RODO-2510 file (C-alpha; in nm, 4 decimals, decimal comma):
residues 93
     n   res          X          Y          Z
     1     x    -4,0938     3,8935     1,4267
     2     x    -3,9775     3,6093     1,5898
     3     x    -3,6708     3,5623     1,7996
     4     x    -3,5370     3,3433     1,5884
     5     x    -3,5617     3,5868     1,2913
     6     x    -3,4440     3,8923     1,5344
     7     x    -3,1320     3,6951     1,6353
     8     x    -3,0799     3,6207     1,2674
     9     x    -3,1358     3,9990     1,1868
    10     x    -2,8791     4,1176     1,4386
    11     x    -2,6298     3,9063     1,3662
    12     x    -2,6064     3,9582     0,9774
    13     x    -2,6262     4,3275     1,0594
    14     x    -2,3659     4,3382     1,3842
    15     x    -2,1453     4,0607     1,2230
    16     x    -2,1644     3,9499     0,8467
    17     x    -2,2337     4,3244     0,6993
    18     x    -1,9027     4,4470     0,8258
    19     x    -1,7104     4,1249     0,7165
    20     x    -1,8349     4,1415     0,3663
    21     x    -1,7144     4,5296     0,3432
    22     x    -1,3751     4,4373     0,4257
    23     x    -1,3631     4,1445     0,2323
    24     x    -1,5074     4,3341    -0,0575
    25     x    -1,2275     4,5767    -0,0120
    26     x    -0,9640     4,3511     0,0729
    27     x    -1,0302     4,1534    -0,2447
    28     x    -1,0896     4,5137    -0,4992
    29     x    -0,7651     4,6396    -0,3341
    30     x    -0,4839     4,3726    -0,4197
    31     x    -0,3496     4,2083    -0,7395
    32     x    -0,5221     4,2492    -1,0702
    33     x    -0,7704     4,5203    -1,0390
    34     x    -0,9788     4,5246    -1,3743
    35     x    -0,9994     4,1778    -1,3438
    36     x    -1,1143     4,1779    -1,0124
    37     x    -1,3288     4,4835    -1,0535
    38     x    -1,5282     4,3139    -1,3734
    39     x    -1,5598     3,9544    -1,1319
    40     x    -1,6810     4,1670    -0,8392
    41     x    -1,9162     4,3710    -1,0691
    42     x    -2,0439     4,0459    -1,2533
    43     x    -2,1170     3,8309    -0,9460
    44     x    -2,3615     4,1653    -0,8101
    45     x    -2,5201     4,2093    -1,1441
    46     x    -2,5678     3,8243    -1,1702
    47     x    -2,7564     3,8026    -0,8134
    48     x    -2,9976     4,1122    -0,9467
    49     x    -3,0610     3,9455    -1,2815
    50     x    -3,1408     3,6448    -1,0949
    51     x    -3,3905     3,8339    -0,8463
    52     x    -3,5256     4,0112    -1,1610
    53     x    -3,5645     3,7210    -1,3789
    54     x    -3,7111     3,5370    -1,0698
    55     x    -3,9971     3,7845    -1,0541
    56     x    -4,1039     3,8178    -1,4059
    57     x    -4,0432     3,4634    -1,5299
    58     x    -3,9515     3,1808    -1,2853
    59     x    -4,2086     3,2923    -1,0369
    60     x    -4,0269     3,0317    -0,7815
    61     x    -4,1175     3,0573    -0,4370
    62     x    -3,9620     3,3236    -0,2759
    63     x    -3,8559     3,1261     0,0200
    64     x    -3,6143     2,9081    -0,2804
    65     x    -3,5257     3,2124    -0,4074
    66     x    -3,3773     3,4057    -0,1096
    67     x    -3,1981     3,0406    -0,0117
    68     x    -3,0565     3,0446    -0,3962
    69     x    -2,9903     3,4316    -0,3403
    70     x    -2,7734     3,3318    -0,0320
    71     x    -2,6028     3,0370    -0,1461
    72     x    -2,4443     3,2529    -0,4800
    73     x    -2,3653     3,5208    -0,2480
    74     x    -2,1874     3,2739     0,0522
    75     x    -1,9821     3,0903    -0,2402
    76     x    -1,8715     3,4189    -0,4027
    77     x    -1,7629     3,5171    -0,0505
    78     x    -1,5793     3,2182     0,0028
    79     x    -1,4196     3,2569    -0,3256
    80     x    -1,3455     3,6499    -0,2428
    81     x    -1,1663     3,4910     0,1191
    82     x    -0,9562     3,2411    -0,0750
    83     x    -0,8146     3,4606    -0,2956
    84     x    -0,7581     3,7363     0,0018
    85     x    -0,5958     3,5011     0,2136
    86     x    -0,3965     3,3665    -0,1073
    87     x    -0,2893     3,7478    -0,1578
    88     x    -0,1943     3,8154     0,2340
    89     x     0,0289     3,4725     0,2117
    90     x     0,1909     3,6294    -0,0740
    91     x     0,2520     3,9401     0,1072
    92     x     0,3848     3,8216     0,4488
    93     x     0,6827     3,6264     0,2965
***
């Protein structure tokens, strides 16, 4: 494992994983819980389904498949972050 790979893995473990856990908990704790739980589960299942379809049907190179998965996860995290920010603004006023 090169230094760059080790640095990226360390960053993801130390910084991103706790942020994702906090963001998921904040997203699921406020607002319309059933709707948000459905959206959250649907996003996790779509990433898992896309991974399974890639393994059996599409046969995309692993590098590209990983990039697609990461983009989907980051876009959903951006969506959750915007919703949590909007909820925090409503509570503060």
